[in-house]
LUMLUMFI-470022 format. One record per residue (C-alpha): residue in one letter; y, x, z. Coordinates in steps of 0.25 Angstrom, whole numbers, plus 5000, padded with zeros to 4 digits. Example, Ala and Ser with C-alpha at 12.3 -4.5 7.8 and 13.67 -1.06 7.14 Angstrom:
BEGIN
A498250495031S499650555029
This chain:
BEGIN
X484849115033X486149125025X486849015033X486449075046X487049205043X488349145040X488349065053X489149115065X489349055079X490749055083X491249095097X491648955100X490248905100X489849015111X491048975119X490548825118X489148875122X489748945134X490348815138X489048745137X488348855146X489448835156X489148685157X487748715159X488148815170X489048715177X487848615176X487148695187X488348655196X488648515190X487348455185X488048345178X488548445167X487148485163X486948365153X488448395148X488148535145X486948495137X487748395129X488848495127X487848595122X487248495112X488648455107X488948605105X487648625097X487848505089X489248555085X488648685081X487648625072X488748535066X489648655064X488548735057X488248615048X489748585044X489948735041X488648765033X488548625026X489548665016X488948775006X490348835002X491148805015X492248905011X492649005000X493349135003X493949234994X494649374996X495849384987X496349524985X496949614974X495949704966X496549824973X497149854986X498549924988X498450054997X499450055008X499849905006X499449775013X498549705003X498349555004X496949505005X496849355003X495649275008X495549135001X494749025009X494348895003X493748795013X492748695008X492448635021X493048495024X493548535038X494448655042X493848785045X494148905053X493849035046X493749185050X493849285039X493249425041X493449505028X492649635027X493849725023X493649865019X493249975029X494450055026X495349955033X494549975046X494849825050X493649785059X494149655064X494649585052X494649435054X495549315050X495449175055X495949055049X495848895048X495648835035X495848685032X494748595026X494548605011X495648705009X495948845005X496648955013X497149095010X497149205020X497849345018X497649475025X498149615021X497449755020X498149885019X497249995014X497650145016X496750215007X496450204992X495050174987X494050064987X494049954998X492749875000X492949725005X491649665011X491349515013X492449405016X491849335028X492349195032X491849125044X492148975044X492148885056X492248735057X493148665067X491948665077X492048815077X490648835082X490148925070X490648995058X490049005044X490249145037X490649145022X490649275015X491449305002X491949414993X490749514996X491149654993X492449694986X492949834983X494449844981X495149974977X496450014985X497450074976X498850144978X499850044983X500049944971X500749844980X501949944981X501849964966X502149814964X503249814975X504049934969X503749914954X505049854951X505849934961X506450034951X507049924943X507549834955X509049814958X508749814973X508149944975X508949964988X508049864994X506849954993X507650074998X507950124984X509350184983X510150174971X510450304964X511750334957X511450374943X512150514939X512450534924X511650474913X510250544912X509750424906X509250364892X510150284883X509550134883X510650044876X512050004874X512549884881X513749804884X514549854896X514349774909X515149794922X514549904930X514049984918X514450134918X515750144909X515350284906X514150234897X515150154888X514750174873X516050174866X515550164852X514650034855X515949984863X516749994850X515749934841X515449814851X516949804855X516349794870X515949894880X514649954878X513850044887X512650134885X511450094894X510550204899X509150194906X508350294914X507650404907X506250364904X504850434902X505150534913X503850594920X503650564934X502450624942X502050584956X501250694963X500450664975X500050764985X498650724990X498550844999X498350845014X499850825017X499750685011X498650645021X499550605032X499450455035X500550355036X500350205040X498850215035X499150285022X499150435019X500350495012X499550515000X499350364999X500750345001X501050434989X500050374980X500650234983X502050284980X501550354967X501050224962X502350144964X503250254959X502350274946X502650124943X504150144945X504150264936X503450194925X504350074926X505550164925X504850214912X504550354917X503150424916X502350414929X501250514933X500550574945X499550664951X499050714964X498650844970X498150924982X497151034979X497351004964X498150904955X497350774951X497550624949X498450654938X499250544929X500150604919X501550544918X501550434908X502150294905X500950214900X500650074904X499350124911X500050234919X500150154932X498750114931X498350264929X499250304941X498650194950X497250234947X497550384949X498250354963X497050274967X496050384964X496850494972X495950554982X496150674991X495550765002X497050805006X496850945003X498051045004X498951024992X499051134981X500551124976X500351244967X499251174959X500251054958X501351144953X500451204943X499951064938X501351014937X501751134929X500551124920X500550974917X501950914919X502750984908X503950884907X504950874918X504550764927X504850694941X503750744950X503650664963X502750744973X502150664985X501750764996X502150795010X502750915017X502850915032X503551055034X504351155027X503251255026X502351155019X503551135009X503751285007X502251305004X502451204992X503851224988X503651334977X502751234970X503751114972X504851204966X504051244954X503751094951X505251064953X505651164942X505151084931X505050944937X505850854946X505050854959X505150754970X504350784983X503950664991X503550695006X503450615018X504150595032X503150595044X503450465050X502750495063X503750605065X504850515063X504250425074X504250545083X505650585080X506150435083X505450415096X506150455108X505450575115X505050545130X504350675134X504350825130X503150815121X503850705113X505150795112X504250905106X503650805096X504950745092X505550885089X504350925081X504450795073X505950815070X505650955065X504550905055X505450785051X506650885049X505650975040X505450855031X506950855028X506951005026X505950985016X506750895008X507950995008X507051105004X506551034992X507950994988X508351134988X507351164976X507751034968X506550954973X506750814977X506050754989X505750624995X505450625010X504950485014X504150405023X502750365018X503150215018X504350245010X503750335000X503650234988X505150194989X505650334991X504850394979X505350274970X506750294975X506750444972X506150424958X507250314955X508250414960X507850524951X507850424939X509250374943X509850514944X509150564931X508650694937X507250704931
């Protein structure tokens, strides 16, 4: 019974059968075709039996394997490879139907290829998850046809595999060395002129062209009889906390991902940069209460701890309680720290409701508020209005966009730094702001 279950008749056989039926119909008009129709039918059935024999005679006709990483990266294109080994002594046509997780809502997945005789082939496709959690893959179904193409034999591999989807570790790899690259401008990172010397002494070295002459060490110069300068490095072990608002304002979607997931991805990448700059990285999230806490440390296991915490962030998108956030920071973060708050304000009224708590946090810490531009409003503003309704829409969109810029100025009045960014630029802009703060030594 098992071979029968894996046997499928191709459309080409039915088209050929329709042709034979047409010959029988024509035989009523041209009787000479009657015998021809029977011969053609006999040849077709012979080829059908032959096709079954050559496909099912080999016990292991092909071998298929789904190759993928142990976890998926949220919001990124994840490569899935399918390796095909053809043990048949003739070229085959294959149709791949991979039972991908229901979260992707792809109901017509199909890949068709030709594989040479006794060879191996590798096929790639990409999946872009937009939610964290577990994704369950089903069977890898491969339908094989011979050059006769009358039937297909189904092979099934990799039955049942559960893969977790973590915050964007692909971005983590992409930007891991950005803080130390000499070509940061290629990624949109601006160079910051250093003001003064709020830095730690590292060593005395020989003067090279381009060194700051104000750092000349005259005592060492006299001893060595050569120009020597003091070399400094950025201050280390400064605490940096990333706070993620997981309230309803972060539910807004952009390109399939919620603002919350963009903030989670940016937190993961920035944490890696912070630790590589020898600072202490910590994080927590809040809505009705403060949770998902990782205290700022510089241990070898810190990145793993942050990654697992970000993976487990869950929310019902309640109204965020900034008063509880202020109380928690005052109670648990005693040392002056850089606090990067991912949230979103659409109007000045929304900001003014939370401004007393933001000002309270900024008294003891260096606060950076990261919030988002509404890209749909930008599209309305750019589009030319063609009727009265579109004029009204454009005016309202410009008003909301202007309020975003007013929010930046309002925060600046109270010594609160801000980053107004589009979701797709969030990671770059937050890294840039952190490096700017480090370069200026204002923490």
